[in-house]
One Martini backbone bead per residue (centre of mass of N, CA, C, O) as a GRO file, in nm:
protein
  343
    1MET     BB    1   4.221  -2.004   1.933
    2LYS     BB    2   3.953  -1.815   1.804
    3ALA     BB    3   3.938  -1.479   1.647
    4LEU     BB    4   3.811  -1.153   1.594
    5ARG     BB    5   4.015  -0.914   1.434
    6TRP     BB    6   4.099  -0.573   1.469
    7TYR     BB    7   4.308  -0.358   1.248
    8GLY     BB    8   4.086  -0.189   1.084
    9GLN     BB    9   3.943  -0.056   0.840
   10LYS     BB   10   3.799  -0.330   0.687
   11ASP     BB   11   3.979  -0.521   0.906
   12LEU     BB   12   3.910  -0.856   0.942
   13ARG     BB   13   4.027  -1.134   1.151
   14TYR     BB   14   4.046  -1.490   1.141
   15GLU     BB   15   4.220  -1.615   1.425
   16GLU     BB   16   4.494  -1.711   1.603
   17VAL     BB   17   4.501  -1.723   1.966
   18PRO     BB   18   4.545  -1.698   2.280
   19GLU     BB   19   4.449  -1.819   2.568
   20PRO     BB   20   4.289  -1.704   2.842
   21SER     BB   21   4.327  -1.591   3.184
   22PRO     BB   22   4.221  -1.541   3.479
   23LYS     BB   23   4.198  -1.309   3.715
   24GLU     BB   24   4.137  -1.129   3.954
   25GLY     BB   25   3.787  -1.079   3.923
   26GLN     BB   26   3.762  -1.310   3.691
   27LEU     BB   27   3.617  -1.444   3.401
   28LYS     BB   28   3.598  -1.731   3.205
   29ILE     BB   29   3.452  -1.749   2.872
   30LYS     BB   30   3.243  -1.953   2.691
   31VAL     BB   31   3.131  -1.878   2.373
   32ALA     BB   32   2.824  -1.870   2.202
   33LEU     BB   33   2.744  -1.571   2.175
   34ALA     BB   34   2.767  -1.275   1.952
   35GLY     BB   35   2.724  -0.940   1.913
   36ILE     BB   36   2.652  -0.668   1.691
   37CYS     BB   37   2.739  -0.358   1.731
   38GLY     BB   38   2.730  -0.031   1.655
   39THR     BB   39   3.029   0.008   1.749
   40ASP     BB   40   3.156  -0.205   1.590
   41LEU     BB   41   3.057  -0.099   1.307
   42LYS     BB   42   3.213   0.172   1.314
   43GLU     BB   43   3.495   0.050   1.344
   44TYR     BB   44   3.480  -0.094   1.071
   45ALA     BB   45   3.377   0.123   0.867
   46THR     BB   46   3.529   0.425   1.020
   47GLY     BB   47   3.765   0.361   1.175
   48PRO     BB   48   3.879   0.494   1.451
   49HIS     BB   49   3.716   0.589   1.765
   50MET     BB   50   3.738   0.411   2.047
   51ILE     BB   51   3.990   0.281   1.943
   52PRO     BB   52   4.304   0.275   1.992
   53PRO     BB   53   4.527   0.285   1.727
   54ASP     BB   54   4.749   0.122   1.915
   55ARG     BB   55   4.553  -0.160   1.971
   56ALA     BB   56   4.624  -0.312   1.741
   57PRO     BB   57   4.510  -0.594   1.769
   58LEU     BB   58   4.148  -0.650   1.829
   59THR     BB   59   3.894  -0.793   2.002
   60LEU     BB   60   3.572  -0.799   1.961
   61GLY     BB   61   3.315  -0.743   2.188
   62HIS     BB   62   3.007  -0.716   2.438
   63GLU     BB   63   2.797  -0.929   2.330
   64PHE     BB   64   2.675  -1.207   2.531
   65SER     BB   65   2.687  -1.582   2.554
   66GLY     BB   66   2.759  -1.847   2.810
   67ARG     BB   67   3.026  -2.009   2.990
   68VAL     BB   68   3.196  -2.105   3.256
   69ALA     BB   69   3.546  -2.200   3.265
   70ALA     BB   70   3.664  -1.988   3.481
   71ALA     BB   71   3.798  -1.870   3.803
   72GLY     BB   72   3.896  -1.618   3.983
   73LYS     BB   73   3.953  -1.459   4.239
   74GLY     BB   74   3.618  -1.373   4.343
   75GLY     BB   75   3.436  -1.616   4.173
   76GLU     BB   76   3.256  -1.804   4.380
   77ASP     BB   77   2.962  -1.750   4.263
   78PHE     BB   78   3.081  -1.925   4.046
   79LYS     BB   79   3.066  -2.198   3.810
   80VAL     BB   80   3.141  -2.431   3.625
   81GLY     BB   81   2.881  -2.399   3.353
   82ASP     BB   82   2.757  -2.143   3.384
   83ARG     BB   83   2.525  -1.934   3.271
   84VAL     BB   84   2.596  -1.633   3.079
   85SER     BB   85   2.609  -1.283   3.100
   86GLY     BB   86   2.654  -0.919   3.006
   87VAL     BB   87   2.884  -0.651   3.023
   88GLY     BB   88   3.146  -0.405   2.940
   89TYR     BB   89   3.252  -0.282   3.200
   90TYR     BB   90   3.523  -0.106   3.353
   91TYR     BB   91   3.604  -0.044   3.699
   92CYS     BB   92   3.765   0.091   3.989
   93GLY     BB   93   3.608   0.183   4.280
   94GLU     BB   94   3.773   0.482   4.362
   95CYS     BB   95   3.623   0.698   4.240
   96TYR     BB   96   3.386   0.923   4.277
   97CYS     BB   97   3.175   0.770   4.116
   98CYS     BB   98   3.201   0.496   4.239
   99LYS     BB   99   3.139   0.601   4.540
  100LYS     BB  100   2.838   0.671   4.416
  101GLY     BB  101   2.754   0.424   4.195
  102LEU     BB  102   2.883   0.547   3.908
  103TYR     BB  103   3.011   0.325   3.703
  104ASN     BB  104   2.953   0.463   3.417
  105LEU     BB  105   3.159   0.723   3.519
  106CYS     BB  106   3.428   0.628   3.525
  107ILE     BB  107   3.741   0.768   3.486
  108ASN     BB  108   3.884   0.458   3.442
  109GLN     BB  109   3.743   0.338   3.206
  110GLY     BB  110   3.659   0.044   3.046
  111PHE     BB  111   3.619  -0.184   2.750
  112THR     BB  112   3.489  -0.444   2.596
  113GLY     BB  113   3.629  -0.443   2.269
  114LEU     BB  114   3.816  -0.153   2.303
  115SER     BB  115   4.051  -0.195   2.551
  116THR     BB  116   3.972  -0.501   2.531
  117ASP     BB  117   3.928  -0.811   2.474
  118GLY     BB  118   3.658  -0.977   2.338
  119CYS     BB  119   3.381  -1.205   2.241
  120MET     BB  120   3.494  -1.277   1.947
  121ALA     BB  121   3.546  -1.576   2.083
  122ASP     BB  122   3.590  -1.863   2.247
  123TYR     BB  123   3.738  -1.672   2.457
  124PHE     BB  124   3.698  -1.471   2.760
  125VAL     BB  125   3.739  -1.189   2.971
  126ALA     BB  126   3.558  -1.079   3.281
  127PRO     BB  127   3.419  -0.923   3.513
  128VAL     BB  128   3.229  -1.021   3.763
  129TYR     BB  129   3.040  -0.754   3.782
  130ALA     BB  130   2.960  -0.807   3.449
  131CYS     BB  131   2.821  -1.076   3.552
  132TYR     BB  132   2.538  -1.311   3.473
  133LYS     BB  133   2.309  -1.519   3.541
  134LEU     BB  134   2.122  -1.759   3.362
  135PRO     BB  135   1.825  -1.864   3.330
  136ASP     BB  136   1.622  -2.097   3.181
  137GLU     BB  137   1.426  -1.866   3.046
  138VAL     BB  138   1.705  -1.773   2.906
  139SER     BB  139   1.841  -1.778   2.629
  140ASP     BB  140   2.120  -1.736   2.441
  141ASP     BB  141   2.002  -1.531   2.242
  142TYR     BB  142   1.883  -1.336   2.476
  143GLY     BB  143   2.153  -1.299   2.632
  144ALA     BB  144   2.291  -1.147   2.386
  145LEU     BB  145   2.080  -0.882   2.468
  146VAL     BB  146   2.142  -0.755   2.745
  147GLU     BB  147   2.324  -0.500   2.684
  148PRO     BB  148   2.132  -0.330   2.501
  149LEU     BB  149   1.902  -0.335   2.708
  150ALA     BB  150   2.055  -0.186   2.929
  151VAL     BB  151   2.088   0.076   2.775
  152ALA     BB  152   1.776   0.134   2.739
  153LEU     BB  153   1.694   0.122   3.039
  154HIS     BB  154   1.865   0.364   3.130
  155ALA     BB  155   1.728   0.571   2.944
  156VAL     BB  156   1.444   0.535   3.070
  157ARG     BB  157   1.532   0.622   3.357
  158GLN     BB  158   1.624   0.896   3.278
  159GLY     BB  159   1.330   0.970   3.169
  160LYS     BB  160   1.106   0.866   3.384
  161VAL     BB  161   0.930   0.652   3.309
  162SER     BB  162   0.579   0.602   3.324
  163PRO     BB  163   0.269   0.519   3.369
  164GLY     BB  164   0.113   0.671   3.081
  165ASP     BB  165   0.318   0.761   2.888
  166THR     BB  166   0.483   0.946   2.652
  167VAL     BB  167   0.687   0.837   2.386
  168ALA     BB  168   0.996   0.919   2.218
  169ILE     BB  169   1.188   0.785   1.940
  170VAL     BB  170   1.517   0.827   1.803
  171GLY     BB  171   1.552   0.552   1.616
  172ASP     BB  172   1.604   0.214   1.436
  173GLY     BB  173   1.791   0.072   1.593
  174ALA     BB  174   1.868  -0.144   1.840
  175ILE     BB  175   1.827   0.073   2.069
  176GLY     BB  176   1.565   0.189   1.992
  177LEU     BB  177   1.411  -0.090   2.004
  178CYS     BB  178   1.482  -0.136   2.294
  179ALA     BB  179   1.338   0.122   2.399
  180LEU     BB  180   1.066   0.037   2.324
  181LEU     BB  181   1.052  -0.211   2.504
  182SER     BB  182   1.118  -0.064   2.772
  183ALA     BB  183   0.882   0.147   2.770
  184ARG     BB  184   0.666  -0.067   2.786
  185ALA     BB  185   0.778  -0.206   3.050
  186ALA     BB  186   0.719   0.083   3.214
  187GLY     BB  187   0.408   0.177   3.096
  188ALA     BB  188   0.375   0.300   2.844
  189ALA     BB  189   0.103   0.409   2.644
  190ALA     BB  190   0.302   0.557   2.424
  191VAL     BB  191   0.506   0.478   2.128
  192TYR     BB  192   0.722   0.663   1.927
  193LEU     BB  193   0.891   0.633   1.600
  194VAL     BB  194   1.183   0.755   1.453
  195ALA     BB  195   1.245   0.679   1.102
  196LYS     BB  196   1.437   0.559   0.806
  197HIS     BB  197   1.353   0.262   0.786
  198LYS     BB  198   1.103   0.054   0.675
  199GLY     BB  199   1.162  -0.215   0.804
  200ARG     BB  200   1.208  -0.107   1.096
  201GLY     BB  201   0.932   0.027   1.120
  202GLU     BB  202   0.774  -0.243   1.101
  203LEU     BB  203   0.885  -0.378   1.342
  204ALA     BB  204   0.799  -0.176   1.548
  205GLU     BB  205   0.507  -0.228   1.528
  206LYS     BB  206   0.538  -0.532   1.630
  207LEU     BB  207   0.664  -0.428   1.913
  208GLY     BB  208   0.454  -0.161   1.991
  209ALA     BB  209   0.418   0.075   1.819
  210THR     BB  210   0.197   0.324   1.777
  211ALA     BB  211   0.397   0.491   1.577
  212VAL     BB  212   0.549   0.575   1.261
  213ILE     BB  213   0.805   0.812   1.178
  214TYR     BB  214   0.924   0.939   0.872
  215LEU     BB  215   1.169   1.139   0.750
  216ASN     BB  216   1.043   1.138   0.436
  217GLU     BB  217   0.740   1.270   0.559
  218GLY     BB  218   0.841   1.517   0.682
  219SER     BB  219   0.783   1.666   0.971
  220PRO     BB  220   0.814   1.503   1.264
  221ILE     BB  221   0.684   1.716   1.459
  222GLN     BB  222   0.418   1.757   1.313
  223ARG     BB  223   0.341   1.452   1.301
  224PHE     BB  224   0.337   1.413   1.613
  225MET     BB  225   0.134   1.628   1.689
  226LYS     BB  226  -0.107   1.511   1.511
  227LEU     BB  227  -0.111   1.232   1.649
  228THR     BB  228  -0.134   1.345   1.963
  229GLY     BB  229  -0.231   1.655   2.008
  230GLY     BB  230  -0.051   1.701   2.202
  231PRO     BB  231   0.241   1.847   2.386
  232GLY     BB  232   0.414   1.592   2.391
  233ALA     BB  233   0.659   1.427   2.528
  234ASP     BB  234   0.763   1.315   2.833
  235ALA     BB  235   0.968   1.139   2.664
  236ALA     BB  236   1.280   1.153   2.494
  237ILE     BB  237   1.484   0.938   2.274
  238GLU     BB  238   1.816   0.925   2.180
  239CYS     BB  239   1.963   0.669   1.912
  240VAL     BB  240   2.212   0.793   1.708
  241GLY     BB  241   2.442   1.046   1.674
  242TYR     BB  242   2.366   1.307   1.545
  243PRO     BB  243   2.378   1.650   1.520
  244ASP     BB  244   2.035   1.679   1.483
  245THR     BB  245   1.893   1.486   1.708
  246PRO     BB  246   1.874   1.649   1.974
  247GLN     BB  247   1.679   1.873   1.870
  248LEU     BB  248   1.447   1.681   1.788
  249THR     BB  249   1.402   1.567   2.069
  250VAL     BB  250   1.321   1.815   2.218
  251GLU     BB  251   1.084   1.899   2.026
  252LEU     BB  252   0.920   1.636   2.111
  253THR     BB  253   0.904   1.767   2.390
  254ARG     BB  254   0.756   1.870   2.643
  255ARG     BB  255   0.692   2.076   2.877
  256GLY     BB  256   0.890   1.955   3.133
  257GLY     BB  257   1.040   1.748   2.997
  258ILE     BB  258   1.245   1.463   2.877
  259ALA     BB  259   1.569   1.450   2.725
  260VAL     BB  260   1.757   1.175   2.592
  261ILE     BB  261   2.110   1.100   2.541
  262THR     BB  262   2.258   0.799   2.377
  263GLY     BB  263   2.428   0.854   2.158
  264VAL     BB  264   2.707   0.833   1.949
  265PHE     BB  265   2.949   1.075   1.869
  266GLU     BB  266   3.155   1.212   1.605
  267LYS     BB  267   3.002   1.501   1.593
  268PRO     BB  268   2.918   1.797   1.627
  269GLY     BB  269   2.654   2.040   1.700
  270ASN     BB  270   2.370   2.230   1.681
  271PHE     BB  271   2.197   2.447   1.939
  272ASP     BB  272   1.882   2.551   2.076
  273PHE     BB  273   1.847   2.688   2.403
  274SER     BB  274   1.563   2.803   2.391
  275THR     BB  275   1.405   2.518   2.401
  276ILE     BB  276   1.463   2.515   2.712
  277THR     BB  277   1.438   2.791   2.864
  278PHE     BB  278   1.108   2.840   2.788
  279THR     BB  279   1.029   2.510   2.887
  280GLU     BB  280   1.173   2.334   3.096
  281LYS     BB  281   1.352   2.135   2.968
  282MET     BB  282   1.524   1.829   3.002
  283LEU     BB  283   1.877   1.743   2.963
  284VAL     BB  284   2.005   1.412   2.930
  285GLY     BB  285   2.222   1.172   2.989
  286SER     BB  286   2.321   0.828   2.863
  287SER     BB  287   2.545   0.594   3.015
  288ILE     BB  288   2.473   0.300   2.960
  289TYR     BB  289   2.521   0.148   3.286
  290VAL     BB  290   2.466  -0.030   3.590
  291HIS     BB  291   2.221  -0.261   3.670
  292GLU     BB  292   2.050  -0.330   3.400
  293GLY     BB  293   2.126  -0.632   3.342
  294ARG     BB  294   1.944  -0.757   3.551
  295THR     BB  295   1.677  -0.635   3.457
  296ALA     BB  296   1.686  -0.769   3.166
  297ILE     BB  297   1.672  -1.064   3.270
  298ASP     BB  298   1.406  -1.042   3.425
  299LEU     BB  299   1.233  -0.947   3.173
  300LEU     BB  300   1.292  -1.201   3.014
  301ALA     BB  301   1.194  -1.422   3.207
  302ASP     BB  302   0.881  -1.278   3.236
  303LYS     BB  303   0.813  -1.150   2.934
  304ARG     BB  304   0.811  -0.830   2.925
  305ILE     BB  305   1.043  -0.903   2.716
  306ASP     BB  306   1.030  -0.945   2.343
  307PRO     BB  307   1.325  -0.988   2.112
  308SER     BB  308   1.283  -1.169   1.858
  309GLY     BB  309   1.266  -0.945   1.624
  310LEU     BB  310   1.581  -0.854   1.634
  311ILE     BB  311   1.668  -1.128   1.514
  312THR     BB  312   1.800  -1.180   1.177
  313SER     BB  313   2.069  -1.342   1.254
  314VAL     BB  314   2.290  -1.642   1.243
  315VAL     BB  315   2.649  -1.653   1.229
  316PRO     BB  316   2.949  -1.746   1.191
  317LEU     BB  317   3.241  -1.620   1.301
  318LYS     BB  318   3.406  -1.669   1.027
  319ASP     BB  319   3.172  -1.477   0.863
  320ALA     BB  320   3.125  -1.190   0.980
  321ALA     BB  321   3.206  -0.982   0.770
  322GLU     BB  322   2.999  -1.065   0.535
  323GLN     BB  323   2.737  -1.184   0.714
  324GLY     BB  324   2.746  -0.911   0.909
  325PHE     BB  325   2.872  -0.641   0.868
  326GLU     BB  326   2.798  -0.591   0.574
  327GLN     BB  327   2.494  -0.626   0.603
  328LEU     BB  328   2.466  -0.378   0.802
  329VAL     BB  329   2.584  -0.169   0.590
  330GLN     BB  330   2.395  -0.249   0.318
  331ASN     BB  331   2.113  -0.364   0.492
  332LYS     BB  332   1.925  -0.207   0.717
  333ASP     BB  333   1.638  -0.316   0.674
  334ALA     BB  334   1.707  -0.646   0.715
  335ASN     BB  335   1.894  -0.542   0.970
  336ILE     BB  336   1.976  -0.559   1.321
  337LYS     BB  337   2.051  -0.840   1.472
  338VAL     BB  338   2.370  -0.995   1.469
  339LEU     BB  339   2.479  -1.323   1.534
  340LEU     BB  340   2.754  -1.512   1.665
  341ARG     BB  341   2.864  -1.830   1.612
  342VAL     BB  342   3.092  -2.003   1.831
  343SER     BB  343   2.942  -2.286   2.001
   0.00000   0.00000   0.00000
């Protein structure tokens, strides 16, 4: 079979590899579409970051839709031909966090496409617990967005977003835009997006943003407070992973509100803790998801989330490097989510 293999920074190869077989507790999936995640893009552009350097070559990808090709023992709830999507984590089920149901915090966690071969291939294997059946109402295209939507839905839950809330989102990438859709689905009355790229900001407005605040138009905090009349956001969600974005996120949050940190950081930053101490703002992390993959599918099926604007192109897997990864690196205004057509 063919797979897109990561050998190192700016080194992706479309090549022949052995076809995998499912072990106990796994499904073998024939991939229809695979999405390029921001994590995949970082590994391509400036990696390795989360891929162990000695793990190359590795098949990338953890956003997918496809059909069950075979099931190992324990996969009896699925049958060959079932349409599926899913999420990326592997967890042990035995550590303290797993026994608390906090599978996203498993101390022995692995991740598809980072620690094991991923979905940018004709076939891949995934844990049964990380896969979900897709109903007829959810297309393969939308099914490939289940994983990033799950990340955003978990962040919105961490921020305890409730009907009538005002939400601020820092970041105009796929996760930031998914957070916008998720906050709206949770009943937020107003959602403001802090953006860097004009094209993505214009898309955010089409997706339901109350207003977009551009970083090159002065202080985003002053602009936000002028637009809202104060006192700040009930919840603010950071979706970038730059050293200065947590501070910005906290300062967009009202007194007693919740700032959620979702971005994946390559470098540490400085933080003024007095902006929390004297305002009793809560700063919480948001690590991937627990069961939000199922929630994402339900919201897609009943149309409470319409992600059609996020998909900017679908390209063949064999052309992923030039038509997918390079386009996302070089032209962020015009590209949000690139899907790779596998079969």
